[in-house]
C-alpha positions as CSV (number, residue, x, y, z in Angstrom):
1,M,2.8,78.2,115.9
2,T,6.2,77.2,114.6
3,L,7.5,75.7,117.9
4,R,9.6,72.6,117.4
5,T,8.0,69.7,119.2
6,I,9.4,66.4,120.5
7,E,8.2,64.6,117.4
8,S,10.7,66.6,115.4
9,L,13.6,64.9,117.2
10,G,12.7,61.5,115.7
11,A,13.0,58.2,117.5
12,L,14.4,58.6,121.0
13,G,14.9,55.0,122.1
14,G,18.4,54.4,123.3
15,R,19.3,58.1,123.0
16,T,20.3,60.3,125.9
17,V,17.8,63.2,126.2
18,L,18.6,66.2,128.3
19,V,15.4,67.7,129.7
20,R,15.4,71.3,131.0
21,L,12.6,71.4,133.6
22,D,11.5,74.0,136.1
23,L,11.7,72.2,139.4
24,N,12.1,75.4,141.4
25,V,9.9,74.4,144.3
26,P,9.5,76.0,147.7
27,L,11.3,74.2,150.5
28,K,10.9,74.4,154.3
29,D,13.3,72.5,156.5
30,G,14.3,70.5,153.5
31,A,10.8,69.4,152.6
32,I,8.8,70.4,149.5
33,T,5.8,72.5,150.5
34,D,4.3,72.7,147.0
35,D,5.1,70.0,144.4
36,G,3.0,71.6,141.6
37,R,6.0,72.1,139.3
38,V,7.3,68.6,139.9
39,R,3.9,67.2,138.9
40,A,3.8,69.4,135.9
41,S,7.0,67.8,134.6
42,L,5.5,64.3,134.6
43,P,3.8,64.2,131.1
44,T,7.0,64.9,129.3
45,L,9.1,62.7,131.5
46,N,6.7,59.8,131.1
47,L,6.6,60.3,127.3
48,L,10.4,60.1,127.1
49,I,10.6,57.1,129.5
50,N,8.0,55.2,127.4
51,A,9.9,56.0,124.3
52,G,13.0,54.3,125.7
53,A,15.1,57.4,126.1
54,R,17.8,57.8,128.7
55,V,16.5,60.8,130.5
56,V,18.8,63.4,132.1
57,A,16.6,66.0,133.9
58,M,18.0,69.3,135.0
59,S,16.7,72.4,136.8
60,H,17.7,75.3,139.0
61,L,16.4,75.9,142.5
62,G,16.5,79.2,144.3
63,R,19.4,81.7,143.9
64,P,22.6,80.0,145.2
65,D,24.8,82.6,143.5
66,G,26.8,80.3,141.3
67,A,28.3,78.0,144.0
68,P,27.1,74.9,145.8
69,D,24.8,75.5,148.7
70,P,23.2,72.6,150.6
71,K,20.0,74.4,151.3
72,Y,19.4,74.7,147.5
73,S,20.1,71.1,146.7
74,L,17.7,69.3,144.4
75,A,18.0,66.1,146.4
76,P,14.5,66.4,147.9
77,V,13.1,67.0,144.4
78,A,14.8,63.7,143.2
79,Q,13.1,61.9,146.0
80,R,9.7,63.4,145.2
81,L,10.1,62.8,141.5
82,S,10.9,59.2,142.1
83,E,7.7,58.8,144.1
84,L,5.6,60.5,141.4
85,L,7.1,58.5,138.6
86,G,6.9,55.2,140.5
87,K,10.5,54.4,139.6
88,P,14.0,55.2,140.9
89,V,15.6,58.5,140.0
90,T,19.3,58.6,140.1
91,F,20.5,61.9,141.7
92,A,23.9,63.2,140.5
93,T,25.5,65.3,143.2
94,D,27.0,67.7,140.7
95,T,26.0,69.3,137.3
96,V,28.8,68.5,134.8
97,G,31.4,66.8,137.0
98,D,32.4,63.2,137.6
99,A,29.1,62.4,139.4
100,A,27.0,63.6,136.5
101,R,29.1,61.9,133.9
102,E,29.1,58.6,135.8
103,A,25.4,58.7,136.4
104,V,24.6,59.4,132.8
105,A,27.0,56.7,131.6
106,A,25.4,54.1,133.9
107,A,21.8,54.9,132.7
108,S,19.9,52.4,130.7
109,D,17.0,52.9,128.4
110,G,14.0,54.3,130.3
111,D,16.1,55.4,133.3
112,V,16.0,58.9,134.8
113,V,18.9,60.9,136.2
114,L,18.5,64.3,137.9
115,L,21.5,66.6,137.9
116,E,22.2,68.8,140.9
117,N,21.1,72.4,140.9
118,L,22.3,74.1,137.6
119,R,22.9,77.4,139.4
120,F,25.6,75.8,141.5
121,N,27.7,76.6,138.4
122,A,28.3,80.3,137.8
123,G,28.0,79.8,134.0
124,E,24.3,79.0,134.2
125,A,23.0,82.5,134.9
126,S,26.1,84.5,134.0
127,K,25.6,87.8,132.2
128,D,28.7,86.9,130.1
129,A,27.6,85.0,127.0
130,D,30.9,83.3,126.7
131,E,30.7,81.9,130.2
132,R,27.1,80.7,129.6
133,L,28.2,79.0,126.3
134,A,31.2,77.3,128.1
135,F,28.8,75.8,130.6
136,A,26.3,74.9,128.0
137,E,29.0,73.0,126.1
138,R,29.8,70.9,129.1
139,L,26.1,70.1,129.5
140,A,25.7,69.3,125.8
141,A,28.5,66.7,126.2
142,L,26.2,64.7,128.5
143,G,23.4,64.1,125.9
144,D,22.3,63.7,122.3
145,V,19.3,66.0,122.2
146,L,17.5,68.6,124.3
147,V,13.9,68.8,125.3
148,S,13.2,72.2,126.9
149,D,10.2,72.1,129.2
150,G,10.9,74.6,131.9
151,F,8.3,77.2,131.0
152,G,9.1,79.3,134.1
153,V,12.5,80.1,132.8
154,V,11.9,80.7,129.0
155,H,12.1,84.5,129.6
156,R,15.7,84.1,130.8
157,K,18.7,83.9,128.5
158,Q,20.5,81.3,130.6
159,A,22.9,78.5,129.6
160,S,20.6,75.6,129.9
161,V,17.6,77.5,128.4
162,Y,19.2,79.3,125.5
163,E,22.8,78.4,124.6
164,L,22.3,74.7,125.1
165,A,19.4,74.7,122.6
166,T,21.8,76.1,120.0
167,L,24.3,73.3,120.5
168,L,22.0,70.2,120.3
169,P,18.9,69.3,118.3
170,S,16.2,70.8,120.5
171,A,12.5,70.9,120.9
172,A,9.8,72.0,123.4
173,G,8.2,69.5,125.8
174,T,4.5,69.1,126.3
175,L,4.3,71.5,129.2
176,I,5.7,74.5,127.2
177,A,3.4,73.5,124.3
178,A,0.4,73.5,126.6
179,E,1.3,76.8,128.2
180,L,1.7,78.5,124.8
181,D,-1.7,77.1,123.7
182,V,-3.4,78.8,126.7
183,L,-1.5,82.1,126.3
184,D,-2.4,82.1,122.6
185,R,-6.0,81.8,123.6
186,L,-5.6,84.8,126.0
187,T,-4.0,87.0,123.4
188,E,-5.5,86.0,120.0
189,N,-9.3,86.5,119.7
190,P,-10.2,85.5,123.3
191,E,-13.8,84.6,124.0
192,R,-15.7,87.5,125.6
193,P,-16.4,88.9,128.1
194,Y,-12.6,88.9,128.9
195,T,-11.6,89.8,132.4
196,V,-8.0,90.2,133.7
197,V,-7.5,90.2,137.5
198,L,-4.2,91.7,138.7
199,G,-2.8,91.8,142.2
200,G,0.5,91.4,143.9
201,S,2.6,94.0,145.6
202,K,3.7,96.5,142.9
203,V,2.2,98.3,140.0
204,S,5.6,98.6,138.4
205,D,5.7,94.8,138.0
206,K,2.5,94.8,136.0
207,L,2.8,98.0,133.9
208,G,3.7,96.3,130.7
209,V,0.8,93.8,131.0
210,I,-1.7,96.5,131.7
211,G,-0.5,98.5,128.7
212,H,-0.5,95.6,126.4
213,L,-3.9,94.1,127.5
214,L,-6.0,97.3,127.7
215,P,-6.9,97.1,124.0
216,R,-7.8,93.5,124.4
217,V,-9.9,93.1,127.6
218,D,-13.4,94.1,128.8
219,N,-12.6,94.3,132.5
220,L,-9.5,94.9,134.5
221,L,-9.8,94.2,138.2
222,I,-7.1,95.6,140.5
223,G,-6.3,94.2,143.9
224,G,-3.2,93.5,146.0
225,G,-0.7,96.0,147.1
226,M,-0.8,97.7,143.7
227,L,-4.4,98.9,144.4
228,F,-3.1,101.7,146.7
229,T,-1.2,103.4,143.9
230,F,-4.5,103.4,141.9
231,L,-6.4,104.9,144.8
232,A,-3.7,107.5,145.3
233,A,-3.9,108.4,141.7
234,Q,-7.6,109.2,142.3
235,G,-6.6,111.4,145.2
236,H,-7.5,109.1,148.1
237,P,-5.1,108.9,151.1
238,V,-3.8,105.4,151.6
239,A,-2.2,105.7,155.1
240,S,0.9,103.5,155.4
241,S,-0.2,101.1,152.7
242,L,2.2,100.1,149.9
243,L,2.5,103.0,147.5
244,E,4.6,103.7,144.4
245,K,4.4,107.5,144.1
246,D,6.6,107.4,141.0
247,Q,3.9,105.4,139.2
248,I,0.9,107.7,139.9
249,D,1.2,109.6,136.6
250,T,1.5,106.3,134.7
251,V,-1.6,104.9,136.5
252,L,-3.5,108.1,135.6
253,G,-2.6,107.5,132.0
254,Y,-4.0,104.0,132.1
255,L,-7.2,105.1,133.8
256,K,-7.7,107.7,131.0
257,D,-6.9,105.2,128.3
258,A,-9.3,102.6,129.7
259,E,-12.1,105.2,129.8
260,E,-11.5,106.2,126.2
261,R,-11.5,102.5,125.1
262,G,-14.6,101.6,127.1
263,V,-12.7,99.2,129.3
264,R,-13.8,98.9,132.9
265,I,-10.9,99.2,135.4
266,V,-12.6,98.1,138.6
267,L,-11.0,99.3,141.8
268,P,-11.8,98.2,145.3
269,T,-14.6,100.0,147.2
270,D,-13.5,98.6,150.6
271,V,-10.2,97.5,152.1
272,V,-9.1,95.5,155.1
273,V,-6.9,97.8,157.1
274,A,-4.5,96.5,159.8
275,S,-2.5,98.1,162.6
276,G,0.7,96.5,161.2
277,F,2.1,93.8,159.0
278,S,1.5,90.8,161.2
279,P,-0.8,87.7,161.1
280,A,-2.2,88.8,164.5
281,A,-2.6,92.5,163.7
282,E,-5.8,94.2,164.7
283,H,-7.8,95.1,161.6
284,E,-11.0,96.6,160.4
285,I,-12.8,97.2,157.1
286,A,-12.7,100.7,155.7
287,A,-14.1,102.3,152.6
288,A,-11.4,102.6,149.9
289,D,-11.7,106.4,150.0
290,A,-11.5,106.6,153.8
291,I,-8.5,104.3,154.7
292,E,-7.1,106.8,157.2
293,G,-10.5,106.9,159.0
294,T,-9.9,103.7,160.8
295,A,-8.8,103.5,164.5
296,F,-5.2,103.2,163.1
297,G,-5.2,106.5,161.4
298,A,-2.3,107.3,159.1
299,S,-0.3,104.3,160.4
300,G,-2.9,101.8,159.1
301,I,-1.8,99.3,156.4
302,G,-4.2,97.9,153.8
303,L,-3.6,94.1,153.6
304,D,-6.6,92.8,151.6
305,I,-9.5,93.8,149.5
306,G,-12.7,94.1,151.5
307,P,-15.8,91.8,151.4
308,D,-17.9,94.1,149.2
309,T,-15.0,94.3,146.7
310,A,-14.4,90.5,146.8
311,A,-18.1,89.9,146.1
312,R,-18.1,92.4,143.2
313,F,-14.9,90.8,141.7
314,A,-16.5,87.4,142.0
315,E,-19.6,88.5,140.2
316,I,-17.6,90.0,137.3
317,I,-15.5,86.8,137.0
318,A,-18.5,84.6,137.1
319,A,-20.0,86.6,134.2
320,S,-16.9,86.3,132.1
321,T,-16.0,83.6,129.5
322,T,-12.2,84.2,129.6
323,V,-10.3,85.1,132.8
324,F,-6.6,85.6,133.5
325,W,-5.5,86.1,137.1
326,N,-2.0,87.0,138.3
327,G,-1.2,88.2,141.8
328,P,-3.0,87.7,145.2
329,M,-5.6,90.1,146.4
330,G,-3.9,90.5,149.8
331,V,-1.4,88.9,152.2
332,F,-2.9,85.4,151.8
333,E,-0.2,83.9,153.9
334,F,-1.9,85.5,156.9
335,P,-5.4,83.8,157.4
336,A,-7.0,87.1,158.5
337,F,-6.0,88.7,155.1
338,A,-6.7,85.8,152.8
339,A,-10.4,86.2,152.1
340,G,-10.1,88.3,149.0
341,T,-7.7,85.9,147.3
342,K,-9.9,83.0,148.3
343,A,-13.0,84.7,146.8
344,V,-11.2,85.3,143.5
345,A,-9.9,81.7,143.4
346,Q,-13.4,80.3,144.2
347,A,-15.0,82.4,141.4
348,L,-12.4,81.3,138.9
349,T,-13.3,77.7,139.5
350,G,-16.7,78.4,138.1
351,V,-15.7,80.1,134.9
352,S,-17.5,78.4,132.0
353,G,-14.8,79.1,129.4
354,L,-11.1,79.5,130.1
355,G,-10.0,80.4,133.7
356,V,-6.2,80.8,134.0
357,V,-4.2,81.2,137.2
358,G,-1.1,83.0,136.1
359,G,1.6,81.1,138.1
360,G,3.9,82.5,140.7
361,D,2.3,83.6,144.0
362,S,-1.2,83.1,142.5
363,A,-0.5,79.4,142.0
364,A,1.0,79.1,145.5
365,A,-2.0,80.9,146.9
366,V,-4.7,78.6,145.5
367,R,-2.9,75.5,146.7
368,A,-2.2,77.0,150.1
369,L,-5.9,77.9,150.4
370,G,-7.0,74.3,149.7
371,F,-7.9,74.3,146.1
372,S,-6.7,71.6,143.7
373,D,-5.2,72.1,140.3
374,D,-8.1,70.4,138.5
375,Q,-10.6,73.0,139.7
376,F,-9.1,75.5,137.3
377,G,-8.9,75.6,133.5
378,H,-5.2,76.1,133.7
379,I,-2.5,76.9,136.3
380,S,0.6,78.3,134.7
381,T,4.0,77.2,136.0
382,G,5.6,80.5,135.1
383,G,4.4,83.7,136.6
384,G,7.1,85.9,135.1
385,A,7.2,84.1,131.8
386,S,3.4,84.4,131.5
387,L,3.5,88.2,132.2
388,E,6.3,88.8,129.8
389,F,4.4,86.9,127.1
390,L,1.3,88.9,127.7
391,E,3.3,92.1,127.5
392,G,4.2,91.1,124.0
393,K,7.9,90.5,124.8
394,K,10.2,88.1,122.9
395,L,11.2,85.2,125.1
396,P,14.7,83.9,124.3
397,G,13.9,80.4,125.5
398,L,11.0,80.1,123.0
399,E,12.7,81.9,120.1
400,V,15.6,79.4,120.2
401,L,13.0,76.6,119.8
402,G,11.5,78.2,116.7
403,W,8.7,80.2,118.2
404,Q,7.8,83.4,116.3
């Protein structure tokens, strides 16, 4: 691993350190509903505070489309960060304007400033490299060095992730280093048996991962909305369930490839079918090859894996030494359709080797279902970044930090 680490930046006492974090947390009525990403930023922040740096934290939140939007303000994050750090966090009400410059200038050694949402400036996520560079230059003027620790955005070529790292001495924070250590263990000689559990809504979101991991895994368990494309590929009617018809041929290719490699692709044998997409929808359990045989007929919608499938998935996970899971098994936000996701999460807590929750909706699901982070071997902070890494893609936010 050639990743530049914080140690490569030398002594940081008295220096202004820009820290790119991923504080893109879910908000409801202005309150944070899951502070996992804020808590994940603490080790690096505390390391810099203890080193006597003047810390200038920055992040995006949501998709405000390049202009200020109060509902995407990082103000609630500044408050939560202050509570978790046990010290005041100065919140700058802009990114590179007067408020930011004044807050940074007023900071003393060990202080923390949080800039307003980076995406309030169109240059942050612009497709135009010159616009990104211009914004990055204004950010660079605020500090001496950059610590990049927003793992959830390293797959994006954005101003604060890529261009800024070319303008200042830069290094990865402890979170990125930890994430890469885990992903390395998943891709380079993983301990076997190795099981990957994939869910979520669309097969198309996971095609690259399936193709890249098939030569490396022993078991591939398929749940979530994507399972119906697999069932359709086997010739089974799926009623009104989510289906990507244009991916059926690709899925057939993967099924054939897996068989030739001796990899088990395990599909559901039963499904929870509902009368509609609603938390109060009537529902019943159907065999996976008889989804249209429920009382709802062709209008039924599969919203979760069934209990027999959940038990089988849990058994395979329990017998595995390495497990990576990305994507819920059903619509976990609705209690009636959360059992499959909960069963997978529960099984993952008992993995004797490395059990990884692959960020995104999976991380949100385990917390929403009452699990704590320390029950798992690792909960990634970047669902998209994790998937792209496991696809074998080059991630610009890592390459600019020396990763090869």
